[in-house]
C-alpha positions in Angstrom: 0.0 0.0 0.0 2.9 2.3 0.6 3.5 2.5 -3.1 0.3 4.4 -3.6 0.5 8.2 -4.0 0.3 10.1 -0.7 -3.4 11.1 -0.9 -4.5 7.6 -2.0 -2.5 6.0 0.7 -3.9 8.2 3.5 -7.5 7.8 2.2 -7.2 4.1 2.5 -5.6 4.5 6.0 -8.5 6.8 7.1 -11.1 4.3 5.9 -9.4 1.4 7.7 -9.3 3.4 11.0 -12.9 4.4 10.6 -14.2 0.9 10.2 -12.0 -0.4 13.0 -13.3 2.4 15.2 -9.8 3.6 16.2 -8.4 7.1 16.3 -7.2 8.2 12.8 -3.5 8.3 12.0 -2.1 11.8 11.7 -2.0 13.1 8.1 1.4 12.9 6.4 3.4 16.0 5.7 2.7 17.5 2.3 -0.8 16.0 2.0 -3.0 17.8 -0.6 -6.4 17.9 1.2 -8.2 19.1 -1.9 -7.0 16.1 -3.9 -8.0 13.8 -1.0 -11.5 15.3 -1.1 -11.7 14.9 -4.8 -10.8 11.2 -4.6 -13.2 10.6 -1.7 -16.1 12.4 -3.6 -15.3 10.6 -6.8 -15.8 7.3 -5.0 -18.8 8.5 -3.0 -17.1 8.1 0.4 -16.5 11.7 1.3 -19.3 11.5 3.9 -17.7 8.5 5.5 -14.2 10.2 5.5 -15.7 13.1 7.5 -16.0 10.8 10.5 -12.2 10.3 10.4 -11.1 13.9 9.9 -13.5 15.2 12.5 -11.4 13.3 15.1 -8.1 14.8 14.0 -6.5 17.5 16.2 -7.4 21.0 15.2 -3.9 21.6 13.8 -4.1 18.4 11.7 -7.4 19.1 10.1 -7.9 20.3 6.5 -8.4 23.9 5.6 -11.8 25.2 6.5 -13.2 25.2 2.9 -12.3 21.5 2.6 -13.8 20.7 6.0 -17.0 22.4 4.9 -17.2 20.2 1.8 -16.7 17.0 3.8 -19.2 18.2 6.4 -21.8 19.1 3.8 -21.5 15.6 2.2 -21.9 14.1 5.7 -25.1 16.0 6.4 -26.6 15.1 3.0 -25.8 11.5 3.6 -27.5 11.5 7.0 -30.7 13.0 5.4 -30.6 10.6 2.5 -30.1 7.5 4.5 -33.0 8.4 6.8 -35.3 9.1 3.9 -34.3 5.9 2.1 -34.8 3.8 5.2 -38.3 5.1 5.7 -39.1 4.6 2.0 -37.9 1.1 1.7 -39.7 0.0 4.9 -42.9 1.5 3.5 -42.3 -0.1 0.2 -41.6 -3.6 1.5 -44.7 -3.3 3.8 -46.8 -2.3 0.7 -45.4 -5.2 -1.3 -46.2 -7.7 1.5 -49.8 -6.4 1.8 -50.2 -6.7 -2.0 -48.6 -10.1 -2.5 -45.6 -8.8 -4.4 -42.7 -11.3 -4.2 -39.4 -9.5 -3.8 -35.8 -9.7 -2.6 -34.1 -6.5 -1.2 -30.5 -6.3 -2.5 -27.1 -4.8 -2.0 -26.7 -1.5 -0.2 -29.9 -1.8 1.8 -28.5 -4.9 3.4 -24.8 -4.0 3.5 -25.1 -0.5 5.1 -25.7 -2.1 8.5 -22.3 -3.7 8.3 -20.7 -0.3 8.6 -20.2 1.4 12.0 -23.0 3.8 11.0 -25.5 3.0 8.2 -25.2 6.5 6.7 -21.5 5.8 5.9 -22.6 3.5 3.1 -24.2 5.8 0.5 -26.8 4.3 -1.9 -27.4 6.0 -5.2 -30.6 3.8 -5.5 -32.5 1.1 -3.8 -32.4 -2.3 -5.6 -35.1 -4.9 -5.3 -35.6 -8.1 -7.3 -39.1 -8.9 -8.3 -40.9 -11.3 -10.7 -41.5 -10.0 -14.2 -45.2 -11.2 -14.2 -45.9 -8.7 -11.5 -44.6 -5.7 -13.5 -48.0 -3.9 -13.8 -48.9 -4.5 -10.2 -45.6 -3.1 -9.1 -46.0 -0.1 -11.4 -49.5 0.7 -10.1 -48.3 0.5 -6.5 -45.3 2.7 -7.1 -47.5 5.3 -8.7 -49.9 5.2 -5.8 -46.9 5.8 -3.5 -46.0 9.0 -5.3 -43.2 7.7 -7.6 -42.9 8.5 -11.3 -41.7 6.0 -13.9 -38.3 7.0 -15.2 -37.8 3.9 -17.3 -39.5 0.6 -17.9 -38.2 -2.5 -19.6 -34.9 -4.3 -19.9 -33.1 -5.6 -16.8 -34.9 -3.2 -14.4 -37.5 -0.5 -14.1 -36.6 2.8 -12.5 -38.9 4.8 -10.2 -38.2 8.2 -8.7 -39.6 10.4 -6.0 -38.2 13.8 -5.0 -35.9 14.7 -3.5 -33.6 11.7 -4.0 -35.4 8.4 -4.0 -34.4 6.1 -6.8 -35.9 2.6 -6.8 -34.6 0.1 -9.3 -37.0 -2.9 -9.6 -34.9 -5.7 -11.1 -36.6 -8.5 -13.1 -33.1 -9.8 -13.8 -29.9 -9.3 -11.7 -27.7 -9.0 -14.8 -28.1 -8.8 -18.5 -28.7 -11.9 -20.6 -25.4 -11.2 -22.4 -23.4 -11.6 -19.2 -21.4 -14.8 -18.6 -23.0 -14.8 -15.1 -26.6 -14.7 -16.4 -27.3 -18.4 -16.2 -26.0 -18.6 -12.6 -28.0 -15.5 -11.3 -31.1 -16.5 -13.3 -31.5 -19.3 -10.6 -31.6 -16.7 -7.7 -35.3 -17.3 -6.9 -34.6 -21.0 -6.4 -31.9 -20.2 -3.9 -34.1 -17.6 -2.0 -36.1 -18.3 1.1 -38.9 -16.4 2.8 -37.8 -14.0 5.5 -39.1 -14.7 9.0 -42.6 -13.5 9.6 -43.1 -12.7 5.9 -45.1 -14.2 3.1 -43.7 -12.5 0.1 -40.4 -10.9 1.1 -37.5 -13.3 0.4 -33.8 -13.3 1.3 -30.7 -15.1 0.2 -28.4 -17.1 2.4 -25.2 -15.5 3.7 -23.3 -17.5 1.2 -25.4 -16.6 -1.8 -25.6 -13.0 -0.9 -21.8 -13.0 -0.7 -21.5 -14.6 -4.1 -23.9 -12.1 -5.6 -21.8 -9.3 -4.1 -18.7 -10.7 -5.8 -20.4 -11.1 -9.1 -21.7 -7.5 -9.0 -18.2 -6.2 -8.2 -16.9 -8.3 -11.1 -19.4 -6.9 -13.5 -18.3 -3.4 -12.8 -14.6 -4.2 -12.5 -14.6 -6.0 -15.9 -17.0 -3.5 -17.5 -15.1 -0.3 -17.0 -14.0 -0.2 -13.3 -15.4 -0.2 -9.8 -14.7 1.9 -6.8 -13.3 1.6 -3.3 -16.7 1.2 -1.8 -17.2 -2.2 -3.4 -14.1 -3.5 -1.7 -15.2 -2.0 1.6 -18.5 -4.0 1.2 -16.5 -7.2 0.7 -14.2 -6.6 3.6 -17.0 -5.7 6.1 -19.1 -8.7 4.9 -16.2 -11.0 5.5 -15.5 -9.5 8.9 -19.1 -9.9 10.0 -19.9 -13.3 8.6 -16.7 -15.3 7.8 -17.1 -17.7 10.7 -20.8 -18.4 9.9 -20.4 -19.0 6.2 -19.8 -22.4 4.4 -16.6 -21.6 2.5 -16.6 -25.0 0.7 -20.0 -24.1 -0.8 -18.8 -20.5 -1.7 -15.6 -21.6 -3.5 -17.5 -24.4 -5.3 -20.0 -22.0 -6.6 -17.3 -19.5 -7.6 -15.6 -22.3 -9.5 -18.9 -22.8 -11.5 -18.7 -19.1 -12.6 -14.9 -19.1 -13.2 -14.6 -16.5 -10.5 -12.6 -18.3 -7.9 -9.3 -16.8 -9.0 -10.5 -13.3 -9.3 -12.4 -13.6 -5.9 -9.0 -14.5 -4.4 -7.4 -11.4 -5.8 -10.3 -9.3 -4.5 -9.9 -10.7 -1.0 -6.1 -10.2 -1.3 -6.4 -6.5 -2.1 -8.8 -6.1 0.7 -6.2 -7.6 3.1 -3.7 -5.1 1.7 -5.9 -2.1 2.1 -7.8 -2.8 5.3 -5.7 -5.6 6.9 -2.0 -6.1 7.4 -0.9 -7.9 4.2 1.9 -6.4 2.1 1.2 -5.2 -1.4 2.8 -6.5 -4.6 3.0 -5.4 -8.2 -0.4 -6.8 -9.1 -2.3 -5.3 -6.2 -0.6 -1.9 -7.0 -1.8 -2.2 -10.6 -5.3 -3.1 -9.5 -5.3 -0.2 -7.0 -4.3 2.2 -9.8 -7.2 1.0 -11.9 -9.7 1.2 -9.1 -8.7 4.7 -8.0 -9.0 5.9 -11.5 -12.4 4.4 -12.0 -14.7 6.2 -9.5 -17.7 4.4 -8.1 -18.9 2.7 -11.3 -16.0 3.0 -13.7 -15.2 5.5 -16.5 -16.8 5.8 -19.9 -13.4 5.3 -21.7 -12.7 2.2 -19.6 -16.1 0.8 -20.4 -15.5 1.3 -24.1 -12.1 -0.5 -23.8 -13.7 -3.3 -21.9 -16.4 -3.7 -24.5 -13.9 -3.8 -27.3 -11.8 -6.4 -25.5 -14.8 -8.5 -24.8 -15.6 -8.7 -28.5 -12.0 -9.8 -29.2 -10.7 -6.4 -30.1 -7.1 -7.4 -29.5 -7.4 -9.9 -32.4 -8.3 -7.3 -35.0 -6.7 -4.1 -36.4 -7.6 -1.2 -34.1 -9.5 0.6 -36.9 -11.8 -2.3 -37.5 -12.4 -2.7 -33.8 -13.5 0.9 -33.4 -15.7 0.6 -36.5 -17.5 -2.4 -35.2 -18.0 -0.7 -31.8 -19.5 2.4 -33.5 -21.9 0.2 -35.5 -23.1 -1.4 -32.3 -23.4 2.1 -30.7 -25.3 3.7 -33.5 -27.5 0.6 -34.4 -28.4 -1.3 -31.2 -30.3 -4.6 -31.5 -34.0 -4.9 -31.2 -33.6 -6.2 -27.6 -32.2 -2.8 -26.6 -34.3 -0.6 -28.8 -37.6 -2.0 -27.5 -36.9 -0.4 -24.1 -37.2 3.3 -25.2 -39.5 2.3 -28.2 -41.8 -0.5 -27.0 -43.9 -0.5 -30.2 -40.9 -1.8 -32.2 -41.1 -5.2 -30.6 -44.3 -6.0 -32.4 -43.3 -4.1 -35.6 -39.5 -4.8 -36.0 -39.7 -3.5 -39.5 -39.8 0.0 -37.9 -36.3 -0.6 -36.3 -34.5 1.7 -38.8 -36.9 4.5 -38.0 -36.2 4.0 -34.3 -32.5 4.2 -35.0 -33.0 7.5 -36.8 -35.2 8.9 -33.9 -32.6 7.8 -31.3 -29.8 9.4 -33.3 -31.8 12.7 -33.7 -32.5 12.8 -29.9 -28.8 12.2 -29.1 -27.6 15.0 -31.4 -30.2 17.5 -30.2 -30.7 16.7 -26.5 -27.5 14.8 -25.6 -25.1 16.4 -28.0 -22.3 16.9 -25.5 -22.5 13.4 -24.1 -22.6 11.9 -27.7 -19.6 13.9 -28.8 -17.7 12.9 -25.7 -18.5 9.3 -26.3 -17.2 9.6 -29.9 -14.1 11.3 -28.7 -13.5 8.5 -26.2 -13.8 5.9 -28.9 -11.4 7.8 -31.1 -8.9 8.2 -28.3 -8.6 4.4 -27.5 -5.2 3.1 -28.5 -3.8 -0.4 -28.9 -1.8 0.2 -25.7 -5.1 1.0 -23.9 -6.6 -2.3 -25.1 -3.5 -4.3 -24.2 -3.1 -2.7 -20.7 -6.6 -3.3 -19.6 -6.7 -6.8 -21.0 -3.4 -7.7 -19.4 -4.6 -6.4 -16.0 -7.9 -8.3 -16.2 -6.0 -11.5 -17.2 -3.6 -11.1 -14.2 -6.6 -10.4 -12.0 -8.1 -13.8 -12.9 -10.5 -12.7 -15.6 -10.4 -13.4 -19.3 -8.8 -16.8 -18.9 
């Protein structure tokens, strides 16, 4: 870990002290507090970091303007967590009363592993439901004051001001994913929660496997953030002695994830435990720190090109094929914004034209940035990301 730049190293040290509930180490000389805040905010952990810097001696704390940013994020997180908690309790109660089978997922469950639940920010609340209940769920969400932001595909998105985003998942991962077949059996692994008739939960082991698969999806698809590794570390610390590790490693073997899972646990030991780092963990750390919470657009483009065998073809051809897929998505994608095209596939070219027009008029900046990112990808970029993922245990 000591090979990390100063701000990155101290950020990890602060997080480790916070989750261990020990006084934070003194900041190193020459620390750039603005850079540390930028990193923390990029990974959506600045609210959590406030708990550490608030315990520093007055002469060790950041400049007042930086403290104000950390404190502001801390207060926002407190309000958001309280609002989300009330909302999901009401939502699950409503689903129970209306016979909606569901499984609450991810952040809602994992935030209680942190010293304080508001430390674990959630951009949205994720719930798995059964596709045949889509209309019932929609009507209930509307009755609760939510608006439909998107319907169709892997999940439907509902929103209520000021910051309630609910993602209702009919699938945990896209059908194109190598982990689709495994996660498609999630309902068979679930069991009813105590005192419930329609709210289900996964075993400790299956929840852990899903957590690792979700991390892998982001890591391989463009990058993932520090928070994902905090989740893994805290889950292990809380449940390691209760879990059946023979079952976990056997299931990870089925998904070809056992090697990568080992690397993830190893990096967690380096960051939050006492294990020494090595060249691979330093390289993984560099990739993670540069990714933010959910990865970068350029990294996701590189990952998509590599996934389609981009390293086997000339770079120009690889970019051309990627642009074709970007400009002319398949029917399975286009039916989400244009539901009518599913019954009239002959209208697909018209939908492509409509989508292109909307992107140029209403999302011009985003579209041009995407094209610039594609153009900027080099053979060295493709090789570097692929090499790292192979060394991490992916792309065997």
